[in-house]
N, C-alpha and C positions, 0 to 999 in steps of 0.2 A: 504494499499499499504506499509506504513512505517513498520508495523509489518512483512509483507512478505519479504521485503528487509532486515530487520534485521535478520530473520530466514535464509535468503540465505547467508548473510554474515557470520553468525556463522558457516556455514557448508562449506564455500568456501576452507578453508585451512585444513580440516580434512584430515587424512591420505588416505582414499579411493578416496576422492574427488581430493586430490592433484595429484594423478597419471593421472587422466583425464585432469586436469589442465595443467600439463607439456606437455601432448601430443597436446592439442589444442594450447598452446602457441608455441610449436615447429613447428607446421604446419603453423601457422600464421606468425611468424617470417621468416620461411623458404621461404614462398611465397613472402613476402615483400623485403626480402634480394635478392632473385633471380631476382625479377623485378627491383630492384636498380641496381644490378650488370650488368644486360643485357643492360639496357638504358644507364648507364654510359659508358660502353664499346662501344656501338654504337656511342654515341656522341663524346667521346674522340677519336675515331678512324677516325673521319671525319675532314677534313679541310674545313670548311664552307665558310671562308672569307680569303683574303690575309693578314688580320691583326690579329696577335696572340692574342692581347688584346681583340678583339672582340669575338674570339673563347673562351677565358677564361671567358668572361662575359656570353657567352651562356651556358657554362658548369655550371656556378653558378646558373643561372636562371633555367636551367633544374633540378638541385638538388632541388631548392626551390619548383619547379612545381611538383617534385615527392612527396615531403613532403605533399603538399596540396592534391595531388591525392590519397596518402595513407589514409589521413583523410576521404576522400569521399568514399574510397573503403572498409572502415572498416565494415560498415553495411553489404554490400553484402557478404564480407568474412565471417562475423558472421553468416549469413544465411546458407551459405554452410557448415560451421562446425556444425551448430545446426543439420543438417540432418545427419551428422555422429555421433554425441555424445548425441543426445537427449534422446534416450532410457536408455543409461548407467546412465546419469545424473539423469533423471527423476526417474528412478527406485530407486536410492539411496535416493533421497528426499522422496519419497513415503514411502520407508522402515523405515526411520528414523522418520518422522514427522507424518505419517499417516498409521501405521501398521495395525490398525483395518479395514481400507478401502479395497475393492477388489483391487488387483494389476492391473496395466494397461498391455495392450498388446504391445509387441514390433512391431514397424512399420516394414514392409517389407523393406529390404535394398534399392533396386532399386527405388521403389516409393519415399522413404525418400530422397534419393539423388536427384532424378529428381525434387521433390518439392522444395528442398533448392536451386537448380540451377536455377529453374524457378523464384523463388522469388528474388534470388540474382540479376538476370537480371532487374526485375522490380525496386527493390531498387536503383541499379546502375543508371537506367534511370532517376528516380525521383531526386536522388541527383544531377545528372548532370544539370537537369532543374532548380534546386534550386541554383546551383552554382553562376549564374549571380547576384543573390540577395546580394552577398557580396559586390558588387559595390555600393549598396545603404545602406550599414550599417546595414542591417537587416538579413544577411546571416546566422548567428548563430541561430537567433530565428526561421528562416524558416527551417533550417536543423533540429532543435530540434523537431518542430512540425511535420515535414514530417516523421522523424524517429520514433517518438512517435507512429504515426499511423501505419507505416509499420512494425516496430519491434513488437509492441504490437499485431497486427494482426497475424503475422507469428508465434511467439513463443506461443501465447495463443492457436491457432488452432492446432499446432503441439502437445502441451500438451494435449489438449482435445481429439485429435484423438487416444490417447492411450486408451480411455475409451468409444469411440462412433465412429460412422461411420463418413466419411469426411463431408458428407452433414449436418449432425447434428452438428458437431463441428463448421462448418461455420455459421450455424443458431444460435448457442449459442453465438458466437461472435457478430453476428449482433444485437441479442436481448440485448446485454450489451455493445454495441459499445462505449458509452461515458466512461463507467467504465474501458473498456480494453484500450481505448486510454489515459485516465489519468494514468493508471498503466504503460503504455508504455513510459511515460515521464522520468521514472527513468532510464531504460536501454538506452534511447535516450540521456540523459545527460551524462552517462557513455561513450557513443560512442564518445563524444567530447573531452574527457580528454586523453592526450597523456599517452601512457603506460598502464594507467587503462583500456583504451578501448580494450586491448588485452584480457582482462577477460570477455569481453561482451558475447561471445556464451555461456560460462558455467553459467555466472551470469543470463542472460536472460531466459535460459532454466529452471534453478532451480526456479528462481523467479516466472515465469509464471505458474509452477506447483502449487505453493501456491495461486496464483490468480485464477487458474481454480478451485482449491478445494473450494474456497469461493464462486465463481460465480456457479459452477456446483452443489453445494449442496442446492442452492435456489430452492424450489419448482418451477416447470414450470409455474403453473398458477399464482404464485406471481410475477415472472418475467414478464409475459405478462401483468399483471394488473398493474405493477409499484409499488406494495406493497413491503415493506421490508420483 
């Protein structure tokens, strides 16, 4: 996992990678800014109580709530952007680090987008279910574990689907569930860090290409028997 993360970091700010990075950051920031502006305009335009200080307090609490919501939404947003940028990012990683391997196939546009949206809904639902655990002081750990599973599963399968059928990619992930979950802890931790989590879609895509290459090159009979 650590070598894969280091390889990913070494390529994150290379010139060709940086172009995709700016597109991803621009879309992510645009979405969050639009959400913030719309909600603030709605709240500030309402007179909810006859006491101005109460309305001001509601405005402040709404802003704080939006910050928490954006932390929760970063994983589903990452899933959506992964569907848009997976092939471009994965192709660059494979070209630089695995030039001797057969190149992956680009995923069809609409199935990739549909998969990203579907998974985004699942991630959002799980994170909303985990949200009450913050009341018990275990919210960060619960969210880390939930996102490790969800992000690991999604990004690994999307990387694998460039080289095999959807059913085979899902089976490969199931055969290596513990390994993929452990690998997912790194992007899940990144998702918890302010600002750094904006890099999550690109980092997780490139990172899981490396993880797939390590897992996918293991002979099938060895994976099934549990031998190294």
